[in-house]
GULUMTOR-270461 format. One line per field, with one value per residue (C-alpha): residue number from 1; chain; x, y, z. Coordinates in Angstrom, 2 decimals. Layout:
<pts>
n <- c(NUM|...) $
chain <- c(A|...) $
xx <- c(X|...) $
yy <- c(Y|...) $
zz <- c(Z|...) $
</pts>
This chain:
<pts>
n <- c(1|2|3|4|5|6|7|8|9|10|11|12|13|14|15|16|17|18|19|20|21|22|23|24|25|26|27|28|29|30|31|32|33|34|35|36|37|38|39|40|41|42|43|44|45|46|47|48|49|50|51|52|53|54|55|56|57|58|59|60|61|62|63|64|65|66|67|68|69|70|71|72|73|74|75|76|77|78|79|80|81|82|83|84|85|86|87|88|89|90|91|92|93|94|95|96|97|98|99|100|101|102|103|104|105|106|107|108|109|110|111|112|113|114|115|116|117|118|119|120|121|122|123|124|125|126|127|128|129|130|131|132|133|134|135|136|137|138|139|140|141|142|143|144|145|146|147|148|149|150|151|152|153|154|155|156|157|158|159|160|161|162|163|164|165|166|167|168|169|170|171|172|173|174|175|176|177|178|179|180|181|182|183|184|185|186|187|188|189|190|191|192|193|194|195|196|197|198|199|200|201|202|203|204|205|206|207|208|209|210|211|212|213|214|215|216|217|218|219|220|221|222|223|224|225|226|227|228|229|230|231|232|233|234|235|236|237|238|239|240|241|242|243|244|245|246|247|248|249|250|251|252|253|254|255|256|257|258|259|260|261|262|263|264|265|266|267|268|269|270|271|272|273|274|275|276|277|278|279|280|281|282|283|284|285|286|287|288|289|290|291|292|293|294|295|296|297|298|299|300|301|302|303|304|305|306|307|308|309|310|311|312|313|314|315|316|317|318|319|320|321|322|323|324|325|326|327|328|329|330|331|332|333|334|335|336|337|338|339|340|341|342|343|344|345|346|347|348|349|350|351|352|353|354|355|356|357|358|359|360|361|362|363|364|365|366|367|368|369|370|371|372|373|374|375|376|377|378|379|380|381|382|383|384|385|386|387|388|389|390|391|392|393|394|395|396|397|398|399|400|401|402|403|404|405|406|407|408|409|410|411|412|413|414|415|416|417|418|419|420) $
chain <- c(A|A|A|A|A|A|A|A|A|A|A|A|A|A|A|A|A|A|A|A|A|A|A|A|A|A|A|A|A|A|A|A|A|A|A|A|A|A|A|A|A|A|A|A|A|A|A|A|A|A|A|A|A|A|A|A|A|A|A|A|A|A|A|A|A|A|A|A|A|A|A|A|A|A|A|A|A|A|A|A|A|A|A|A|A|A|A|A|A|A|A|A|A|A|A|A|A|A|A|A|A|A|A|A|A|A|A|A|A|A|A|A|A|A|A|A|A|A|A|A|A|A|A|A|A|A|A|A|A|A|A|A|A|A|A|A|A|A|A|A|A|A|A|A|A|A|A|A|A|A|A|A|A|A|A|A|A|A|A|A|A|A|A|A|A|A|A|A|A|A|A|A|A|A|A|A|A|A|A|A|A|A|A|A|A|A|A|A|A|A|A|A|A|A|A|A|A|A|A|A|A|A|A|A|A|A|A|A|A|A|A|A|A|A|A|A|A|A|A|A|A|A|A|A|A|A|A|A|A|A|A|A|A|A|A|A|A|A|A|A|A|A|A|A|A|A|A|A|A|A|A|A|A|A|A|A|A|A|A|A|A|A|A|A|A|A|A|A|A|A|A|A|A|A|A|A|A|A|A|A|A|A|A|A|A|A|A|A|A|A|A|A|A|A|A|A|A|A|A|A|A|A|A|A|A|A|A|A|A|A|A|A|A|A|A|A|A|A|A|A|A|A|A|A|A|A|A|A|A|A|A|A|A|A|A|A|A|A|A|A|A|A|A|A|A|A|A|A|A|A|A|A|A|A|A|A|A|A|A|A|A|A|A|A|A|A|A|A|A|A|A|A|A|A|A|A|A|A|A|A|A|A|A|A|A|A|A|A|A|A|A|A|A|A|A|A|A|A|A|A|A|A|A|A|A|A|A|A|A|A|A|A|A|A|A|A|A|A|A|A) $
xx <- c(-110.20|-110.10|-106.95|-104.90|-104.55|-100.92|-99.71|-96.12|-95.94|-97.10|-94.28|-91.78|-92.99|-92.47|-88.95|-88.37|-89.30|-87.11|-84.10|-84.83|-84.79|-81.81|-79.74|-81.01|-79.76|-76.34|-75.97|-76.59|-73.13|-71.31|-73.64|-73.28|-69.56|-68.35|-70.59|-69.45|-65.78|-66.16|-68.23|-66.15|-62.78|-62.35|-59.54|-59.82|-58.13|-60.80|-63.58|-61.79|-61.62|-65.35|-66.05|-63.66|-65.36|-68.64|-67.21|-65.25|-68.12|-70.55|-68.37|-67.96|-71.62|-72.63|-70.96|-72.86|-76.21|-76.84|-76.67|-78.78|-81.54|-81.60|-82.05|-84.80|-86.47|-87.01|-89.94|-88.12|-84.67|-85.56|-87.97|-85.21|-82.79|-85.23|-85.65|-81.91|-80.76|-83.52|-82.41|-78.74|-79.50|-81.17|-78.35|-76.01|-77.35|-75.67|-72.19|-69.69|-66.48|-64.81|-64.58|-68.22|-69.38|-67.27|-69.06|-72.47|-71.54|-70.54|-74.01|-75.58|-73.55|-74.84|-78.42|-77.96|-75.95|-78.90|-81.07|-79.61|-79.39|-82.94|-84.18|-82.72|-84.02|-87.48|-87.19|-86.15|-89.18|-91.72|-90.56|-91.36|-88.38|-89.61|-90.08|-86.93|-84.82|-87.77|-88.47|-84.76|-84.78|-87.68|-85.84|-82.62|-84.71|-85.51|-81.81|-81.17|-84.12|-82.49|-79.25|-81.16|-83.30|-80.42|-78.51|-81.82|-83.18|-80.43|-78.38|-81.59|-82.65|-79.15|-79.21|-82.70|-82.79|-79.21|-77.18|-79.13|-82.34|-81.15|-80.43|-83.69|-86.00|-84.44|-84.46|-88.17|-88.87|-87.47|-89.80|-92.74|-91.93|-92.12|-95.90|-96.37|-93.55|-94.91|-98.42|-97.49|-94.74|-94.83|-93.80|-96.04|-96.68|-98.44|-99.44|-103.02|-103.59|-102.39|-104.73|-104.38|-103.56|-100.75|-99.34|-99.27|-97.49|-94.79|-94.19|-94.34|-90.56|-89.60|-87.33|-88.10|-85.47|-82.88|-82.66|-79.44|-80.83|-81.53|-77.96|-76.29|-73.99|-72.94|-69.43|-70.85|-71.79|-68.12|-67.74|-70.07|-68.69|-71.94|-71.09|-67.69|-69.31|-71.60|-68.73|-66.68|-69.43|-69.31|-65.52|-65.05|-67.75|-67.93|-64.68|-65.94|-69.27|-67.63|-65.35|-68.40|-70.22|-67.40|-65.01|-67.46|-67.50|-63.71|-63.38|-65.73|-63.72|-60.32|-61.23|-63.72|-63.45|-67.04|-67.41|-69.91|-73.55|-72.66|-72.07|-75.68|-77.20|-74.31|-74.43|-78.24|-78.11|-75.84|-78.11|-81.21|-79.87|-78.89|-82.44|-83.83|-81.34|-82.68|-86.19|-85.47|-82.43|-84.27|-86.46|-83.57|-83.03|-86.79|-87.24|-84.70|-86.61|-89.90|-88.28|-87.47|-83.86|-82.82|-82.29|-78.52|-78.53|-80.90|-78.93|-75.48|-76.41|-77.65|-74.35|-72.34|-74.26|-73.54|-69.86|-69.63|-71.25|-69.19|-65.92|-67.70|-67.12|-63.37|-64.09|-65.01|-61.31|-60.49|-63.43|-63.25|-67.01|-68.32|-71.80|-70.48|-68.41|-71.45|-73.63|-70.99|-70.65|-74.44|-74.64|-72.11|-74.29|-77.29|-75.39|-74.30|-77.90|-78.88|-75.98|-76.90|-80.55|-79.47|-77.01|-79.81|-81.89|-78.92|-78.53|-82.14|-81.73|-78.76|-79.65|-82.84|-84.49|-83.48|-79.78|-79.98|-79.28|-76.17|-74.86|-75.57|-73.78|-70.68|-70.75|-71.31|-68.44|-66.02|-67.39|-67.00|-63.41|-62.71|-64.31|-62.13|-58.99|-60.09|-60.56|-57.10|-55.55|-57.41|-56.09|-52.54|-52.76|-54.09|-51.47|-48.71|-50.30|-52.84|-55.79|-54.97|-58.30|-57.62|-56.53|-59.79|-61.91|-60.05|-60.75|-64.43|-64.68|-63.36|-64.04|-67.64|-66.41|-63.90|-66.64|-68.91|-66.14|-65.36|-69.00|-69.20|-66.07|-67.33|-70.94|-71.09|-74.79|-76.08|-77.08|-78.91|-77.21|-78.75|-77.89|-79.06) $
yy <- c(-18.64|-18.07|-19.37|-17.70|-19.83|-20.38|-18.72|-19.79|-17.51|-14.54|-15.34|-15.64|-12.26|-10.67|-12.12|-10.58|-7.14|-7.55|-8.47|-5.67|-3.04|-4.67|-4.48|-0.98|0.17|-1.27|0.58|4.11|4.81|3.97|6.17|9.21|8.65|11.43|13.93|12.74|12.81|16.40|17.58|15.89|15.97|12.19|10.66|7.35|5.65|6.94|5.65|2.31|1.93|2.66|-0.07|-2.46|-1.81|-2.99|-6.00|-7.35|-6.79|-8.38|-11.46|-11.94|-11.32|-13.89|-16.54|-15.45|-14.52|-17.86|-19.69|-16.98|-17.29|-21.08|-20.53|-17.86|-18.69|-16.88|-14.73|-13.02|-13.23|-11.53|-9.12|-7.97|-7.68|-5.44|-3.17|-2.99|-2.28|0.33|2.24|1.95|3.20|6.39|6.98|7.60|11.18|11.88|10.81|13.52|11.81|8.56|7.34|8.01|6.58|3.51|3.00|3.36|0.92|-1.63|-1.19|-1.65|-4.83|-6.25|-5.67|-6.88|-10.04|-12.07|-11.36|-13.94|-16.83|-16.07|-15.88|-19.25|-20.81|-19.48|-21.04|-24.36|-24.22|-23.22|-24.37|-27.90|-29.66|-29.14|-25.38|-24.53|-23.20|-21.19|-19.64|-18.85|-17.24|-15.03|-13.82|-13.18|-11.27|-8.89|-8.45|-7.55|-5.13|-3.32|-3.07|-1.71|0.77|2.30|4.01|5.14|6.78|7.68|10.11|11.97|12.20|13.38|16.19|17.37|16.79|16.22|13.10|12.45|11.75|8.43|7.06|8.37|7.11|3.64|3.38|4.23|1.56|-0.99|0.16|-0.23|-3.93|-4.77|-5.13|-7.13|-9.44|-10.23|-10.66|-13.05|-15.22|-18.26|-21.89|-23.92|-26.43|-23.79|-21.00|-19.83|-18.86|-21.99|-24.58|-28.27|-29.21|-26.67|-27.66|-31.31|-30.36|-28.41|-31.03|-34.04|-34.26|-33.00|-35.47|-36.40|-35.23|-37.83|-39.05|-37.04|-33.81|-32.07|-32.70|-31.58|-28.62|-25.88|-27.36|-30.74|-29.26|-29.15|-32.92|-33.30|-33.38|-31.82|-28.63|-28.41|-28.97|-25.99|-23.90|-24.74|-23.33|-20.05|-19.84|-20.41|-18.19|-15.26|-13.65|-13.96|-12.32|-9.59|-8.86|-8.30|-6.21|-4.03|-3.72|-3.33|0.52|0.68|-1.81|0.26|3.37|1.84|-0.16|2.15|5.56|5.35|7.25|9.09|9.32|7.79|4.51|4.17|2.37|-0.11|-1.03|-1.14|-3.51|-5.95|-6.04|-6.24|-9.33|-10.78|-10.21|-12.19|-14.95|-15.13|-15.86|-17.95|-19.74|-20.67|-23.00|-24.97|-27.74|-27.96|-28.69|-31.51|-32.95|-32.84|-34.69|-37.61|-36.89|-37.78|-34.97|-35.47|-35.35|-32.37|-30.15|-31.08|-30.92|-27.38|-26.42|-28.09|-26.28|-22.99|-23.88|-24.71|-21.40|-19.10|-19.09|-16.88|-13.94|-14.10|-12.54|-9.31|-8.79|-8.64|-6.93|-3.31|-2.87|-1.60|-3.00|-6.42|-6.48|-5.46|-8.12|-10.77|-9.65|-9.50|-13.06|-14.08|-12.39|-14.29|-17.56|-16.66|-16.12|-19.48|-21.05|-19.35|-20.40|-23.99|-23.75|-22.60|-25.62|-27.93|-26.41|-27.25|-30.72|-31.54|-29.94|-29.88|-26.45|-26.20|-25.99|-24.09|-20.61|-21.87|-23.52|-20.39|-18.28|-20.47|-20.49|-16.73|-16.09|-18.16|-16.68|-13.13|-13.77|-15.23|-12.15|-9.80|-11.74|-11.74|-7.97|-7.53|-9.73|-7.84|-4.56|-5.88|-7.21|-3.89|-1.94|-4.03|-4.06|-1.22|-2.12|-5.84|-7.45|-10.73|-12.73|-11.86|-12.76|-16.07|-16.82|-15.89|-18.01|-21.26|-21.15|-22.39|-25.61|-26.12|-25.50|-28.08|-30.67|-29.95|-30.32|-33.64|-34.96|-33.95|-35.02|-37.56|-38.36|-35.24|-37.48|-35.53|-35.25|-38.01|-37.12|-33.51) $
zz <- c(-18.28|-22.04|-23.73|-26.50|-29.66|-30.72|-27.54|-28.20|-31.26|-29.19|-26.79|-29.64|-30.94|-27.53|-27.41|-30.85|-29.50|-26.41|-28.52|-31.00|-28.24|-26.55|-29.74|-30.50|-27.08|-27.80|-31.11|-29.81|-28.38|-31.61|-33.65|-31.41|-30.73|-33.09|-31.29|-27.87|-28.84|-29.99|-27.01|-24.29|-26.07|-26.22|-28.16|-30.00|-27.05|-24.67|-26.89|-27.28|-23.51|-23.15|-25.72|-23.97|-20.61|-22.10|-23.92|-20.95|-18.50|-20.95|-21.32|-17.57|-16.86|-19.48|-17.37|-14.26|-15.74|-17.43|-14.12|-12.48|-15.09|-14.65|-10.91|-10.91|-14.22|-17.50|-16.39|-13.52|-15.10|-18.37|-16.67|-14.32|-17.27|-19.20|-16.19|-15.56|-19.12|-19.60|-16.50|-17.49|-21.00|-19.71|-17.20|-20.14|-20.24|-16.89|-18.05|-18.91|-20.00|-20.95|-17.34|-16.45|-19.78|-19.04|-15.70|-17.32|-20.07|-17.43|-15.94|-19.37|-19.90|-16.61|-17.80|-21.36|-20.66|-19.30|-22.36|-24.73|-22.21|-21.05|-24.65|-25.58|-22.38|-23.28|-26.74|-25.19|-22.89|-25.56|-29.01|-30.17|-31.73|-35.30|-34.73|-32.77|-35.62|-37.00|-33.59|-33.15|-36.60|-35.60|-32.50|-34.45|-36.99|-34.13|-33.39|-37.03|-37.07|-34.16|-36.12|-39.14|-37.21|-35.25|-38.12|-39.65|-36.48|-34.01|-36.17|-37.09|-33.44|-32.48|-35.02|-34.01|-30.24|-29.12|-28.35|-25.15|-27.09|-28.47|-25.00|-23.51|-26.27|-26.45|-22.66|-22.55|-25.17|-22.73|-19.97|-22.36|-22.72|-19.02|-18.65|-21.89|-20.85|-17.40|-18.81|-21.62|-20.15|-17.90|-18.27|-20.60|-17.82|-15.70|-18.10|-17.49|-21.15|-22.98|-24.47|-23.64|-27.23|-27.53|-24.14|-25.23|-28.48|-26.64|-23.97|-26.30|-26.85|-23.38|-21.61|-18.03|-15.50|-14.58|-11.02|-10.61|-12.11|-8.80|-7.66|-10.91|-10.30|-12.68|-12.81|-13.82|-17.20|-18.16|-18.14|-21.11|-24.65|-25.85|-23.95|-25.60|-28.99|-28.43|-27.04|-30.14|-32.36|-30.44|-30.26|-34.00|-35.44|-33.01|-34.23|-37.83|-36.97|-34.90|-37.85|-40.06|-37.45|-36.12|-39.06|-41.95|-41.81|-41.68|-44.52|-46.69|-45.89|-46.52|-49.62|-51.33|-49.64|-48.34|-45.09|-42.91|-44.01|-47.40|-45.59|-44.38|-47.42|-47.55|-43.86|-43.91|-46.89|-45.02|-41.98|-44.16|-45.93|-42.53|-41.27|-44.19|-43.35|-39.81|-41.08|-44.18|-42.81|-39.64|-41.69|-43.21|-40.67|-40.10|-43.80|-43.56|-40.60|-42.50|-45.41|-43.14|-42.18|-38.64|-36.16|-36.35|-40.16|-40.39|-38.02|-39.32|-43.01|-42.34|-40.68|-43.43|-46.15|-44.40|-44.12|-47.83|-48.82|-46.58|-48.61|-51.17|-48.80|-49.56|-52.98|-51.13|-50.36|-54.09|-55.80|-56.94|-56.69|-53.36|-53.95|-54.93|-51.74|-49.69|-51.32|-50.61|-47.00|-46.75|-48.06|-45.40|-42.77|-44.20|-43.85|-40.32|-39.25|-40.75|-38.89|-35.61|-35.68|-36.33|-33.44|-31.12|-32.14|-31.46|-28.01|-27.12|-28.66|-26.44|-23.10|-21.00|-20.60|-16.94|-17.92|-21.23|-19.85|-18.01|-21.18|-23.22|-20.63|-20.82|-24.63|-24.83|-22.41|-24.48|-27.70|-26.39|-25.32|-28.76|-30.31|-28.26|-29.21|-32.85|-32.76|-31.22|-33.91|-36.65|-35.29|-35.22|-38.79|-40.09|-38.13|-39.72|-43.18|-43.59|-45.77|-45.85|-44.92|-46.75|-43.64|-41.87|-44.89|-45.20|-41.55|-41.92|-45.06|-43.60|-39.85|-40.22|-41.82|-39.00|-36.43|-38.09|-38.06|-34.40|-33.39|-35.23|-33.52|-30.07|-30.59|-33.44|-32.99|-31.21|-28.33|-25.59|-22.22|-20.13|-16.54|-16.22) $
</pts>
């Protein structure tokens, strides 16, 4: 059978599309919320509870889905997730109030939660060590494209075809990905379309399973300091990223009076800069490796550089220029994407592919809980001192340095786990 040259990059491209559509699905509700609140007489509390239903379900399902993907494999796990979240997205058109929307959002969370663990497991299976951060950057670029496309397309579709159109179109996009996914994906060891040279490249740095690997349980992951190092990365930076993602519109409104449609170019600029960070930043630790740095040095120097750059975002809390604030927040989003792609590479460095989805699920669960707590704390700070965003910017500015230090303390040499 004829092989496909550079098959791994076709797979990375397909993962990009899956994550683009997945993130696009997630954005629709927030963009049509004003219409829904008017049509179904929701209050802000009702909308908040719909959002909370998704976030809590997503966090819990992360913990479960990672283990599930490790058990059934990426091909079936991500394929099932695409089918599920596409159906759940279209079912939004049947909802008629906060309670029914809450149930549908729980269903969407169950379908979307496996996507990230399955994606990172796929990268661990297919990306050679020197290409891991670049491949992760490509996938995160897809996530950012979804965030950019949503505010450009969904409001227009809502005005012309009604609020249901956004859910239907994005749901159908998911269905369109099913056949390409099942055609293109399999493990490199057994893929019918991979060449021998590419297979050898991918498997060259693959560690052989330990004698205890088949007996390793999910709970056994928690005894490893490497797991807690990865979890620390998620717990520290998720609240900072969620602050940028969820509170940016409110910050622009409170600080500069920018609201409604006028907000579109500012928000789009932040996500556009973040998308560039996913591609450019993904090459950072790989460049260090090519210059002769050890794996430990390359990954940690990249994280440290990100941590040293992030305090610049604090200036956004003081500036009187909306565009300067947006550029600073965009730069912070750029740095976050660089950080995240490096973190994905570290994950694959430390854990064998057969356990990656479980580790990601644990990290995502802890990170999501930290994000929810961070959002609650942000709300309380703003309720007590309206318009005072400085504490959140201070946290976002310094938490990346703390996370780097914590990772170093827990995993001083980034030594791979040896008994999994």
